[in-house]
N, C-alpha and C positions, 0 to 999 in steps of 0.2 A: 626349600627358603634359603638354605646354605650358599647354593648358587647365587641367588638374588643378593644376599649379604657380600659375598666376594665382589661381585661387580658393582655394587653400590660403593664400597671400599677402594676400588680400584680407579673407578670415574672419580672420586673424591679427591684421591691422593695426587692424580695426574692434574686435575684442575687446579688444585692448590700449588701446586709447583709452576704452573702456567700463569698463575696471577702477577700482574705487573707492580711496580714498587709504589706506584699511585693508587693501588687498589682495584684497579681496573682490569678487564680481560678485553683482550685485542684480537679475535679472529678476523678473518677475512670474509668479506662481503661480496660474493662473485655474481656479475650478472652478464656472463656471456662475453661476447667480442665488441659489442656495440660501441661502448666508453673507450675500448682501445683504438678502435677504428677513428673515432672522432677525434681522439688526443692525436694522433698520428697526423690528420689532415689539419687539425688546428696548429700544431707545431710547425708543419711545412708552410701553412698559409702566413704564419708571424715570422717565418724564416729564423725559428729559433732553432739553432744547432745542438740540439740536444741527442746527439748520435747514439749514446749508449741506452737511452730510455726506448727511443724510436726503433732502435734494431730489437730490443727485449720484446717489445710490443709486437713487432711485425712477426717475430718468430713464434710467438704464442698464438698470434692469427692464423699464421701458415700452419701450424701442428693441429689446427682444430678443422682443416678442411677434409670433407667427406669424399670417399673414392670417387663419387659422380661428380665431383667438382664443386660441389654446394657447401655451405655452412648451414648449421642447424641451431635452433635455439634451446632443444633440449633432445634427449637421446632417441624417443620414438616418434620424431617429429616426422611425417611422411613426406617423402621428396624433397627433403630440405627446406630452406627458407627464403625467398627471393631478395628480400630487403636486408637480411644479413649478409647475403652472399655479395650482394652489390656493394654494401658498406666495407666487406672485408677485401673485395677486388680492389675497390678504388684506393684503399688505405695501404695495402701492399703495395700497388704501383706507385702511390705518392710517397712512399716512404724511400723509394730509391733502391731497396733491396729485393725487388723483384720486378720481373720485366713481363711484357706481353709474350714475348716469345718463349717463356719458360712452360714447360708442359701441364704444370699445376695452374698457370693462369690461363691457358688455353682452354683446359678444361672448364675451369669457373666461367669464362666468356661463354663457351657452348652451354653451359646449364642456365646462365640469365638469359640468352637469347632463346632457349628452348621453352623457358617460362613466359615468353612474350617481350622480354627486354626490360627496360627500366621504366617504360611507358604503363608498365603493370605493376609498378610498385604501390603498395596499400599504406606503407608505413610513413607517417607525418614526419618524424624526425629523419629518415632516410631522404625524403624529398626535400625538405629544407636544407640540409647538409648539402645536397647536390646544387640545389637552387644558389644557395650563399656562396658556392664556390665555381659558379659558372658553367655548371654541368647540366641544368635542366631549368626550364622557364618556370618563374613563379605562377603557381596554379591560381586560377580566378577566384577560386572559393576561399584564398586567403585574403582577398582585397576587401577585408572589412574596414570600414572608415576608422581613422585612428581617433577621430572626434568621440569615438565610443568610451575612450578612458577618461574624458572628461564628465560624463554624466556621474552625478552625485550618487551615493548610496542610497538616498532616498526615493530614486527614480525607481518605477515597477520592473526595469530591467536595467542593469548597469554591470561593469566591468566586475566589482565585487560578488556578484552572485556565482561566477565561476569558483570552483575549489581553488584553494591557495596553489595546489600543485599546477593546476592548469593556468592560472595566472602568471606565474613565473617564467613559464616557457610560452606563453601567448604575446606577452607584452614585446619581448624581443622579436619573435616572429612576425607579428604585424608591423612592427617597425620596419624590419628588413623587406617584406613584401611591399610595403607603401613606399618603399624607395628602390624596389627590384634591385636590390643589392646584388652584386656579383663579385667576386674577387679571385682572380689567377694568377698565379706565378709563372716563373719560367720552368719550375718543375712540376706544374700541374699536369696530370695524365689527361688524355683525351679519350672521353667515354663516348663520343658521338657514334661509334660504330655499335654501341650495344642497344639501339634502337632508332626507329625512325621518328623522329620528332617534328616532323613537318605538321602533324595534326596538332600537336600541342601548340606550336608557334601560331598557327593560325587562330586559335583560342577555340577549336571545335572540341578539344579533349580537356577535361577537368583532371588533372592528375592526383585527385584526392583519392583516388581508387582505380581499379580497373575498369577501364573504359568510361572513367566518371561515374560509375553507377552504384557508389559504396552507400549513398545516403539518398532517400527520398527527396526530390527537389523542393515539394511543397513544404516539406518541413523547414529546410534551411530558409525557403522563402518567408516563411512565418517570422522565423528568427530574424531575418534581416530587416522585415517591416516592422518587428518591435523596435530594433534598434534605431531604424530610421524616425520612428515616432517620437522617440526621445531626442534625438538630434535635432529634430524640428524645433524643440523648446530651448535650444541653445540660442544664446543671444550675442551676437559678435559679428565682425568682418569674417567671411570665409576663410579667406588666406591668413588671417592672424589666429583664428580658432585651429587651423591645421598645424601652425606652429607651436601653438600651445599644447597640442595633442602630441606631437612630438617630444616636445620638453617633458610633458607628464610621462611619457612612456620611459625616457631618459632615467629622470628621476625615480621613477616606481623603481628601476633596477638598482640605481646607486644606493636608494635607501635601505635598500634589502641585501646590501653585501654585508657577508659575515667577517668577522675579525682575521680570519684565513685567507680573506680575499675572493671567495666562492658566492655564488648568488643562491642564497636561501640553503646553503650547504650540498647542493647537489651538482654533480659534475654536467649532467644533462644540461640544464638550463644555463649553467655556467659558460659551456660551450657558445650556447646561442647569444650570451650576453656579449661574449668577445666579438662575434660576428656584427651583433647590432651596435657596438659601440665603433667598430671600424665603419660600418655603414653610415654613422653620425660624423665622422671625418676624424676619430681619435686616431692617434698615431699609434702604430703597432708596438711602440715602446713605451707607450703612455703608462704611468704608474698604475693605474687601476686594472688595466690589462695585463702587466707585468706580475702584480699581486695576484689576480686570478689564476694566471699560470702557474705561479708558485703554489698557491693552493691546492691546485688539480694535481701537482706532482707529489705533494703531499700524501694524496689520497692513494697512491700506488702500493700494492700489497704483494708480498712473495707467497708462494705456495708451491712446494715440489720443485723448486727451482724455477718456476715461471713467474713473471712479472705480469700484474694486469691493473687495471685502473678501476678501483670501487665507484660506483656512483655516489654513495655516501657512506662512509665508515660506521658501523654498527657499535662502536664501543659503549655507548650508554645503553642501549637495547642488551647487548650481551651481558654487561655487568650487572645490569639488574635482575635478568632472568636467572643468571647462574649463582648469585648470591642467594635468591630465593631457593633454588633447587638445592644447593649445598645446606641450606638450613632445614629444608625437608628431609635431606638425607642425613641429618643429625648432627652436622657441625654447629656449635654453639653460638648463638648471638654474640655473646661477648667476646669470641675469639679474635685473634688479631686479623685474620682474614676477613672476615664479616663485618668488623668495625672499619677496616681500611676501605673496604667497598663501599660500606655505608657513608664514609666521608666524600668518598669520590662522588657517590650518586648524589648526596646533599648539594655539593658544590655546583652541580650541573643543572640544579632546579632554575627555571626561567622566572624571574621575578618583575619583569617588564611587559607592558601590554604591547602586544602585537596585532597583527591583522585579525586574528580570532576573536579580539573583543568588539568588533563592528557589529558582529551578530550575536554577541552575548549580552544578556540582561544584567548580569552581575559580574562585570568584567575585573575579579580579582586574581591577578596572575599567580602561578603555582604550578603550573605543569613542566612536564619532561620532554626533550627531543630525542632524537634517534642517535645523534652522532656528537661527538666532542665539539665539532665546529658549527653544531646547530643552537644558537642562542635566542632565536626569535619566531621558531617554529614550532611549538609543542604539540604533542598528540596524545588521544586518548590511551592507545594501546602502551605506549612508552610510559605514561604515566601511572597506569595500573601496575606496571612491572616494578617500577620504582618504589611505589608505595608496598608491594607486597615485601620488597627486600629489605625495608627499614622499619616495617611494622614493629618487630620485637625491641629493637632498639628505642623506638620511639618512646616507650613506656618509661625509660629510665634517662634517656640522653636529651637534653632540652634542644641542641640544634635539630636532631632528627623529629623531634616531637613537633616543632614548629613548622616544619617541612611537610610533615605528615598532615597537619591541620590545613596548610595552605592548597597542598595536593588535593586532599579530598574535597575541600570546598571547589576548585578549580574543576574536578571531575564531573561533580553533580550539576554545577553550572552548566556544563557542554552537553546535557541530555537534550535531544531533540524534540521537537512539539509531538510527534507522534509516538514518542515513548523509547525509542532507539537510542543509540549512540552512532555518532559520526566518527571519522578519523581525526581530522585537523579543526573544522570549522562548523558550528551548529547551523541547521536550517539553509545549507546551501544544496538546495534539492529541486531547483527549477528545473523541470523536465523540458523544457523548450530549449535549453541550452545543450542538451544531448543531440540535437539536430545539426549541432556544427559539423559539416561533411568533412570529418578527418576521422581515421580509422581509430578506432577505441574511445571515442567521445563519450559515449554513454558510461564508461568506467572512469574517465579522469576528469570531464568537464564539469562535474558535481560530485559531491560528497555526501550522499544519503547516509540513512541508518543502514548497517549491515549486521547480519547475524553474528559473524566472528568477534567484531568489536563490542556488540551488545552482550553476547554470550560471558566473553573475558571481562567485561566490565561486572556484570552480574556476579560471576564467581568469584571476584575481587570483595564486591560488595558483602556478600555472604560469607565467604571461607576467611577473609581476612579482616574486614571492616566489622562484622558481627551484624551486618544489617539484613533484614529480611522482608517478606510478604507485607508485613504489616505497615511498611513505609510507602507511601504512593508512588513514589519515584522507582522504587524496586517493582511494584505491582505492574506499573506501566511498561516497564522494560521486559518483563516475562510476558504481558500479553503481546507486546510486539512480536516477539519470538515466536509464540503460538500462532499468530497470525500469518507469519512469513514462512511457515514451514511447506515444503516441497511435498508435493502429492506422493511421492514413494518414502516418505519420512525424513528425508534428508535435509539439511540447510546448506544454502551456499554461501561460502567464505569468500570475500573479498580480496584479502591480503595474504592469503595461504592457498596451497591446491588440496582441495578446493572445496568439495563436499565433505570430504573427510574432517577437513579443518573447521569448516562451520558447523557439522553437525556436533564434533567434540567440544566446541566452544559453546553452542548452544546448550547443549545437555549439561555439561557440567554446569554452566552457569545458571540454568532453572533448577537443578538440584540443590545447588549451593544456596539459592535464594529462597528454598523452601517450597518449591514445586514437588508435590508427592509423586513417587517413583510409578505410582499407578497412573497417572494423568495419560490420556492416550497420546499426547504430543512426546513424552518420553518414550513411551511404550513402543511406538512407532520408529523412533530415532533408534533405539536399541535394535529393533528387528532388522533395521536397514543396514547398520554397522554389521551386525552378524552375517545378513545376506551376502556382504561384499569380502568376505575374510577370504584370503588365498587359501588354496590346497596346503602351503607349505606354513600356515598359521599366522602369516604377517597380512599387513595391509599395504596397498599402493594404487596411487592415482596419476592418471597422466596430465599434464599440463594442458591436453586438449580439452579438457573438460571447461575451462573456464571461457574458451572460445565458442563452444557447442552448448554451453549451458544446460549440460546434463552430464552425469557421472560416466567417465571413461576409465576402466581399469588400465594400469600400467602394465600388468603381465608380469610384475616382480615387486618384491615387498621393500620398501625403504626404511630407514630407522625412524624417522620423524614422524610419518604417516602411521606406522605400526604403533608408536608410543602415543599419539594423539587418539586413536581407536581404543586403545588398551586403557587410557586414561578414562575415557567416558563410560567405559564397560566396568571398570573397577568402581567410579562414582555409584553407579546403578545398582550393582550386584552386592549384595550383603555378604556372600560368601563365594569362593572361587567356583567358576563354571568351566566347563572344557573350553569353550572359546577363550577364557582368558589365559587357561593354563597353557594351551596349545600357543596362544599369541606370545606369551612371556617367554617360551623355550625359542621363539623365532626371533624376538627382540633381543635375547642374550647372544645368540649367535650374529645377528647382524652387526653387534658392537665389534666383532673381531673380524668381520668381512671388508674387502676393499674393492669391490668392484663397481660397475658404473652406477647401480641403483644407490650406493652409498653417497655419490655426490650428486644425486638428481635433484634439479631445483625445485623446493617444494614451497617457496615463496613467491607470492604474485605481485606484479607491479602493473604491468600494461598488458591486457588479453591480447595474445597473439603477436606479442612484440617484446616483452620485457620480463624476464622470469628471474629469480634470484637464488644461489645456493648459498645458505649460510653455513660457514664452517663450524659455526658452534653447536648448529641444529642436533648432530649426533651426539652431543653432551646434555644439552638443557632437557630435551623432552624424555629421551630414554631414562635419564636419571629422575626426572620427576615421576615417571610412570613407575619404576622400580620402587621408589619410595613409598609412594602411595599403595602401591601392592602390600609392600612389608608392613606399612603402618595399618592398614584396613584387614589383612589377614594372618598377621604374624601369632595373634592371641587366640 
């Protein structure tokens, strides 16, 4: 236990030193090279001469190239990633600091052609990037009538049936596709030698995936039929309806611009908004576009001497989780650090109605978002994190108590009809929308209940709010988890990698809510976690799990995944068992290691396309696991 105590003390002291003056913690939120590549292409398209930033982004992208010429999304991705490689190749050439004659670029081109060229890309964002900049024809699958945006929420199928994340990306994409927007500059590279696009130009190729075969045509046709049925009820002159739909798409974006100029606080859809506004005829120097670029630039983060663009800074998430972890480690709620963090967290509570209120029967605002710049898009996970952080202060501090009451009420109002919890909006789970013929539609088009969010909400309700199975909403949540356990005893986690994440959340949630540890679902979860423990005592899962929808071992142990597994086992076992003791020793060793596994992305965004490495995770989850181990077993 002495080694555990020493590590808790070391982590605590380091975190207290890293806290900012405003009470927050600001760690980098890393998401590969996709946002770096987009930023370079956008700046060059706008002819913004930010050479220092472009050069630094260029250098980071170039440094990530593999020996075979490819770029990867994660360390163990087999044979590289075609979409990431095309994005990197395009951005490096567009930057002007790499040339087609460079050996590195020749190798990248050879890799791209060996994988079928750009006609084999299956990432929607990559296709849109290329289409919007004149390198690729707009795919027929994106020619969904813009009038779809005019259908009111009362219709059986309407734009607001899509998840919030999908809507802010689809609105600019559909607008650009409708106008077949393409903008080149004198500095634009020529990518025509990366594939024979004659098939695509003739319409025989649907570039929504390899050979246009990503989604069954009958499912997409059913979706189009539903849309057309709704459009048939619209009254008006077709031409005017189309103009009104374009205006609706424009207003949809403009009304969701955050104070920092970004769209919905995400870099990815902000890039798309900039292109869409250009498609509408906005000047490159229009104030809205200038503010958007300024907001994107503010998202740049530096780590180990390298600059990269975060898709959305994680300050609120990190601050809430770290404040809670420090309190679990023994830092007093009355301390200056915790009070300062609480003041910051309370100031970020969202007290106005947002899109989430359209599906909520009791729309009383009070949730939290992910980042500083997020003021209109709260989510369930950030809200439970914030509430954990301010709970102890809420007992004596009036502002914290008011924030607690509002936040708890908002959280309970977000429970889905099926008993689980979503990420952003309740009951946006129309399975028909998953037939949209874009890669990853099933993960992003809708926002259904998930095991990780349901489990973490139940863990909060049980351990922090003091609620249990006697409350119907808690019982419904545990029933949902039990019904959605995988056959092998695990649970699938949507926002983390992946089965370890989901199983940890589900088990700690059910146990905290009052489900007996002898329950078969809990027993099976424990058995599964024990069965996948690595020989070195830790745990590690590959990002490939979320694409294959089955557990895939990483072959190495990561700090966050080891901490998640340990935390679940600690919650279950009344006394230390060999699996826990061995795992603790490995976790302690991982905290002083600095290999590739320490930086492996364990956050999930879009299966097969977008993974996140939270620089804060090697502090948050290990500190919680160590603290829970000490609290439970020290006596």
